[in-house]
C-alpha positions in Angstrom: 16.9 40.6 9.2 19.7 38.1 9.5 21.3 36.3 6.6 23.6 33.3 7.0 25.7 31.8 4.2 27.8 28.7 4.9 31.5 29.2 4.3 31.8 26.2 2.1 29.2 27.7 -0.2 30.8 31.2 -0.2 34.3 29.8 -0.7 33.3 27.1 -3.2 35.4 28.8 -5.9 38.3 29.6 -3.5 39.4 32.5 -1.4 40.0 35.1 -4.1 36.4 35.8 -5.0 35.4 36.4 -1.4 38.4 38.7 -0.9 37.2 40.7 -3.9 33.8 41.0 -2.3 35.4 42.2 0.9 37.4 44.8 -1.0 34.1 46.2 -2.3 32.7 46.3 1.3 35.6 48.3 2.5 35.7 50.7 -0.4 32.0 51.4 0.1 32.3 51.9 3.9 34.0 55.2 4.7 33.7 54.6 8.4 33.8 51.0 9.9 34.3 49.4 13.2 35.7 46.0 14.1 36.2 43.9 17.2 38.7 41.0 16.9 39.6 39.3 20.2 42.1 36.7 19.2 43.7 37.4 15.8 44.9 40.4 13.8 42.2 42.4 11.9 42.5 41.3 8.2 43.2 44.8 6.9 46.3 45.1 9.1 47.7 41.6 8.3 51.1 41.1 6.7 51.4 38.9 3.7 53.0 36.1 5.7 50.3 36.3 8.5 47.5 36.3 5.9 49.0 33.3 4.1 48.8 31.2 7.3 45.3 32.3 8.0 43.9 31.6 4.6 45.8 28.4 4.4 44.1 27.3 7.7 40.7 28.2 6.2 41.4 26.2 3.1 42.5 23.2 5.1 39.6 23.3 7.6 36.8 23.8 5.1 38.3 21.7 2.2 37.7 24.5 -0.4 39.8 25.1 -3.5 43.4 26.1 -2.6 44.1 29.5 -4.2 45.8 31.0 -1.2 48.3 33.2 -3.0 45.5 34.8 -5.0 43.4 35.3 -1.9 46.3 36.8 -0.1 47.1 39.2 -3.0 43.5 40.5 -2.8 43.7 40.8 1.0 46.8 43.0 0.5 44.9 45.0 -2.1 42.1 45.8 0.3 44.5 47.5 2.7 44.7 50.5 0.3 41.7 51.9 2.1 44.1 52.7 5.0 46.1 55.0 2.8 43.6 56.7 0.4 42.5 59.5 2.8 38.8 58.6 2.3 38.2 56.0 5.0 38.5 55.6 8.8 38.3 52.5 10.9 37.9 52.0 14.6 39.4 48.7 15.5 39.6 46.9 18.9 41.8 43.9 19.4 42.0 41.7 22.4 45.6 41.4 23.8 45.3 37.7 22.9 45.4 38.7 19.2 49.0 39.7 19.8 49.9 36.4 21.5 48.1 33.8 19.4 50.9 32.2 17.3 50.1 32.5 13.6 53.1 31.2 11.7 55.5 31.3 14.6 57.8 34.0 16.1 59.2 35.4 12.9 55.8 36.0 11.4 54.5 37.5 14.7 57.4 39.9 15.1 56.9 41.1 11.5 53.1 41.4 12.1 53.5 43.5 15.3 56.1 45.7 13.6 53.5 46.3 10.9 50.9 47.4 13.4 53.4 49.7 15.2 54.2 51.3 11.9 50.6 52.0 11.0 49.0 52.7 14.4 49.2 56.4 14.0 47.7 56.5 10.5 44.9 59.1 10.4 42.6 56.4 8.9 43.0 54.1 12.0 41.9 54.3 15.6 43.3 51.2 17.2 42.6 50.0 20.7 43.8 46.9 22.6 42.0 45.3 25.5 44.5 44.0 28.1 44.0 40.4 29.0 43.2 41.3 32.6 41.1 44.4 31.9 37.5 44.6 33.3 35.2 44.5 30.3 31.5 45.3 30.7 30.7 43.2 27.6 31.7 39.6 27.8 31.7 37.1 26.4 31.4 38.2 22.8 32.6 37.1 19.3 34.4 39.0 16.6 32.3 41.3 14.5 32.5 44.1 12.0 30.1 47.1 11.7 29.8 48.7 8.3 27.0 51.2 7.5 23.7 49.5 8.4 25.1 46.0 8.7 27.0 43.9 11.2 29.0 41.0 9.9 29.8 38.1 12.1 32.1 35.2 11.1 31.1 31.9 12.7 32.9 28.6 12.4 30.5 27.3 9.8 29.1 30.5 8.2 29.2 34.2 7.7 26.2 36.1 9.2 25.0 39.5 8.1 22.7 41.3 10.6 20.6 44.3 9.4 17.8 44.4 11.9 17.9 47.9 13.5 17.4 46.7 17.1 20.2 44.1 16.7 22.5 46.7 15.1 21.9 49.0 18.1 23.1 46.1 20.4 26.3 45.6 18.3 27.0 49.4 18.4 26.6 49.4 22.2 28.8 46.3 22.5 31.5 48.0 20.4 31.3 51.2 22.6 31.8 49.1 25.7 34.6 47.1 24.2 36.3 50.3 23.0 35.9 51.9 26.5 37.8 48.9 27.9 40.7 49.1 25.4 43.9 51.1 25.7 44.7 53.5 22.9 47.7 55.6 21.8 50.9 55.1 23.8 49.2 52.7 26.2 48.3 50.4 23.3 51.8 50.7 21.9 53.1 49.5 25.2 51.1 46.3 24.9 52.3 45.9 21.3 55.9 46.3 22.4 55.4 43.8 25.2 54.1 41.3 22.7 56.9 42.0 20.3 59.5 41.4 23.1 57.8 38.1 23.9 58.0 36.9 20.3 61.5 38.2 19.8 62.7 36.3 22.9 60.9 33.2 21.7 62.5 33.5 18.3 65.9 33.6 19.8 65.3 30.7 22.2 
């Protein structure tokens, strides 16, 4: 079964209500997986980075502007990384480290945040190098939580629960994770991106 809900409907009351829903999803999902090719996974975003992202959402969709409240809830959801009861396998594309969200200052702070948390026991983080061979392309961002895959399209959020489709998402995640660098190798990509943004910041 696939269920699609337009973003303008889901966000008709603003961003805070949806963030509260996402908090419940994460709290109820002890082990989740996420693939995000061109932005930072929401649960690792800094306050400044999240403010830019949610501001873009509000501007694009024309929904009520409650960005500070939505950001506060997004920060609240990050407690699952520190409560000792959850684990998340996350794969980013290297492009996620190089897409300018808020400019160099925001990006340096954001990458420092990831470097700080990359060794959390609750997190397994991989980064796919831009030139890496990937046996699963092209594909869009998606989250796996329990018996559901969540996909965020331009116009809507899609929840997939059909077993055969979920098996494809799980296999896709396995292939993407196999293409990613982990541990010290992932840190090297993070440090490379940090150097880029630091040099950009200083002209």
